[in-house]
N, C-alpha and C positions, 0 to 999 in steps of 0.2 A: 780268746787264747792265751791268754794269763792261767785262766781257770784249766784248758787242756794242759799247760805245763805243770800246774801243781797235779792234777790228777796222776801224770806221767811217774811225776816226783815220785808220789805217796805210794806207787805200784813199784815201781824199782828200787826203794829203801831196802823194803822187806827183803827183797829178794836178791837183793846186793851184799846184806848184813848175813841174810842166810847161807848163801854163797861165801863168803868169806870164813863164814864160822863150819862149815861141812869141808874147805878146804884146810883149814886149824888142824880138826880133829884127823883126816886124813895122813897130815904130818905126823899129829902125835902118835897116831896108830904103827907109822912108819917108824917113825923112832924108837919106839918102845920095842916095839918087836925085834929091831936090829939090835939094841941094846939086851935084850930078852936072851936071844938067839945067842950072842955071845958068851953069856953066863952058862947057858946049855952047852956049847960047844966045851967050857972049860970044866963043867961040872961029871960029878961021875956018878950022880943020881938024877936021872934028865929027867921021871917020870912027871914030876910036881909039877918041873917050870914047861913044860908042852901043855899040861893041864892050864896053865895058868897063862899060856900063849894062846892056847885055843879061847878060854873064857873070855881073855882081853878082845882080842878080835873079832869075837862073835857081840863082846857089851859093846865095842865101837861099831859095827857094822848097825847094831839097833838103835844107837843114839842118831848116828847119821840120816838112818831112815825117816825117823821121829822128826828130825830136823827137815828135810825134803818136805815130809809131806804136810809140816806146820806151816812152811815157805807157800805151798803149792795152794793151801787152803785158806791163807792169808791173803794171797793175793788171789785168789777166787773171789773172797768175800768184800776185797776193794772194788771189782772190777765190778761187780753185781750193785754194789753202791751205786759207781759210777753210770751203772745203766740206769739206774734209779734216778739219779739227780737231773740225766736227760730226758726220761721219762715226765719227770716230775716239771721241767721246761716247755717240754710239747703239750702236755696239760695243761698247762697255764696259757699259752700260746690260743692253742684249741677253744679254749672257754674264753677269754677274754677277746677274740678279733669279732664270732660272730656274736657275742654281748652287745658289744658296742655299736656293731650295726646294726642290730634290730635297738637300742635305744637310739638311734641317730634315726630311724625309721620311724620311730614311735614319734618323736619331736618333731619330727617331721610330717607326719599324720595330724599332729594337733596345730597346725597351722591353717589359717581361713582364706577361702579362695582357692584351696587346692584343686588341680582339675583331675577328673576320674579316671584320665590316662596314666597320670602320676601315681594317682594314688593304687593302681591297681599294679603298676613297676614294685609300688614300694613293698604292696603285699607280698607280690613273686621274691622278693629280696627273702622280706622276711620269712615266706616259705622254705627258703633254701636253707637260712641260717639255722631253724629249727630243726630243718633236718640232718643239716651235718652235726649237730649236739646231739640230736639220738641216734645216729650211727656211732657217734665216739663212744657216748657213754653205754651204748650194746657192746661196743668191744671192751669196753673196762669190762664191765659185768661179765661177758662172757668170759675173759681171761680169769677171773677170780673164780668164777664160777668151775672152770676146767682146772685150777692149780687143787681142787678138791674132789674132783669127779670119780667115779669107779669105774672099772672096764663093767659092760653089761647093761649100764643106765642106758639102754636104747629104746626107744619105739619103732619097730621095725617095721616096715609096708611096701607093698611094691610101689616105685616110685618109676615114672616117665620122664628119664632122662633130658629129652628134648624138651618136654613142657615146662620143667625145671628149669633150664637152659634159659630158654626163651623168658621166660618170669620174670629171671635174675638179669638177663641183657636189658627188657628192656627199662624197670627201674634204673641199671645205671646210665642208660639211654637218657634218662628224664633228668636225672642230677647232672651230671656230666654234658645236657646238652649236644651229644651226639646222634649224627645223622644214622639213616639206615646200611651207609654203606660203611661209617666208621666204625660198628661194632657189628660183627656178620656171626651167627651159629651155626654151624654145620654138624648137628651131631644125627645118626643114624637114628632113624624113627621106631624104631625096633627094638632099641635096647631097653630093658627093663632094670633098675635098678632096687633087691632087697634093701633098703636103710632104714637109717632114722632121715626123714624128708627135711627137717628143720635145720640138722646138724649138716645134711650134705647141701639145704638151699643156704646157708652161713658160709660154707667152703668155697662154692662157686660165685656168690656176689661179691664176696671178699677178692677174691679172685680175677672177676672182670672188673670188678672198680680199682684195684691196683693198677690192671696194664691201664684204664682209660687214664689213670689220676698219674700215672707218671707215661704217657706219650702228648708228645707236641701235635696241635693241630693243625693238617688233619691228620685224627689217629686212625689208626687201622688196626683193630681187637679183634681176633676170629677166636671162637671156641670152637673146637673139634670134640667129638664124641663117641666113640664105637667100641665094640666086644673084639678081643683079639682070637686069634688060633688058639690059645692056652683057658679061653674062656674068660679073663679080665676083662672089667670095665675100665677102658683107659679115656681120661679126659685131659686137654690141654689147650690152655689159653695162652694166645701167642699175642703179639705187640711189637710194634714197628720204634719202640719207645727209649727211653735211657741205657738200658742195660744193664748187665753187672760185672764185674768183676771177677776171673775166677774164683779169687781166693775169696769172695764174698757170700758166694753160692750155698754155702751150708748155714752161714751166721745170720742170716737174712729172717731163718725160721726162729730165729733165739729171743724171748720176748726181751721185750724195751731195745731191741737193737734198730738201728737206722745206720746206714751205710753213711761215712763218712764224706759226704761228696756235695758240693757247691749246689751241684742240681737236685738232690733228694731233700737235702733242706730249705729249696723253694719250695717245694710240696710240702703242704698241711700230712702229718705224720705223726703216729705217737708210738711205733716199732711192737704194735700189738697185734696189727691185722693179719699178717705170716704167721703170725705164731699161733692166733686163732685156729688157721686153717691147719696147721701141721698138729696140733693137737686134737681136732675133730676128724681127721683124715686116720688117725693113728688109733682115735676109738672106732672108729669104723673098721678098722682091721686093716687097712690101706697104707698107701705111703705117699710122701709127693716130696719132689724134686725141681728145683729150678735150676735151668738150663738157659747158658747166654755166651755168645761168643765175645762178651766183651764190652767195654764204655761205648753206647753209640749205637749200638748192633740190634737192638732189639730183647727181650725175653720172652721165653716160654715155661708155664709153671705145667707141670705133668704130674697129675693125680691117678693113684693105681686103685682099684676096688679089688678084692679077692674074689675069687669064681664062685667061694659061698655065698657072696651077698649078691649075687646078680642071675639072671637068666632072662633067656630071649622072649619076648611077646611073638 
């Protein structure tokens, strides 16, 4: 809490100082214009004074514009640092938690007389921790790659959306130990997408994983896919989870951003998953949006791919 207060203070200080400077500049401009206007009214030759008034006004407008842009840039920089600090905290937690679990499992496996059932349980726990670490590292590397990626770096092929969605859903079922009823795939079998299979696979898997992670058990995650009347491919992943406030529906796609909510903080995350989704969908020529009616009312993530990337088989 103290850290949040310090961050808010660090953001509000330059904004406040900038606002005061702008107001003082405006006051100076108004006062100077008034005095010069009085002089013009008393002067016989007003041409020079008028030009001085115009040039002075333009100079003040330029100064105010620079000040405003500087304050905005500074505030954005501070906010970015704040996001990176949050990301570092999340990274520390994401690394320490599975590593501590792995260490404990290994120490337990070293004990004599451990029963085979217990060994198998520890082995399963270690595999889960390794899977968490791998998924986390993949997100970090993918986010870093996307920061420097160029458009057109795609390996296009025809991909069955149903097969891809089922493969991703099965991986998420295993990871979160979901039943068949908790995660349902309803994708039209004739939708073939001409796209980068690896990129779209990351998108679909991240969206399904996010839906499962932010849902309480028993979960209800549904994956819908179809082709609309305009030829676009629509993919929707919906859940009955904690939902998203309307003001955060666009922010969730920002890099490092995590909603300031206790329910969200209780789930592990770095704020990179949806950023990766947004960046990959953009590379594929589509768009993604988050839909939710608010807290506790679930979320739907909708991906639209352009008609040029899709054909019906």
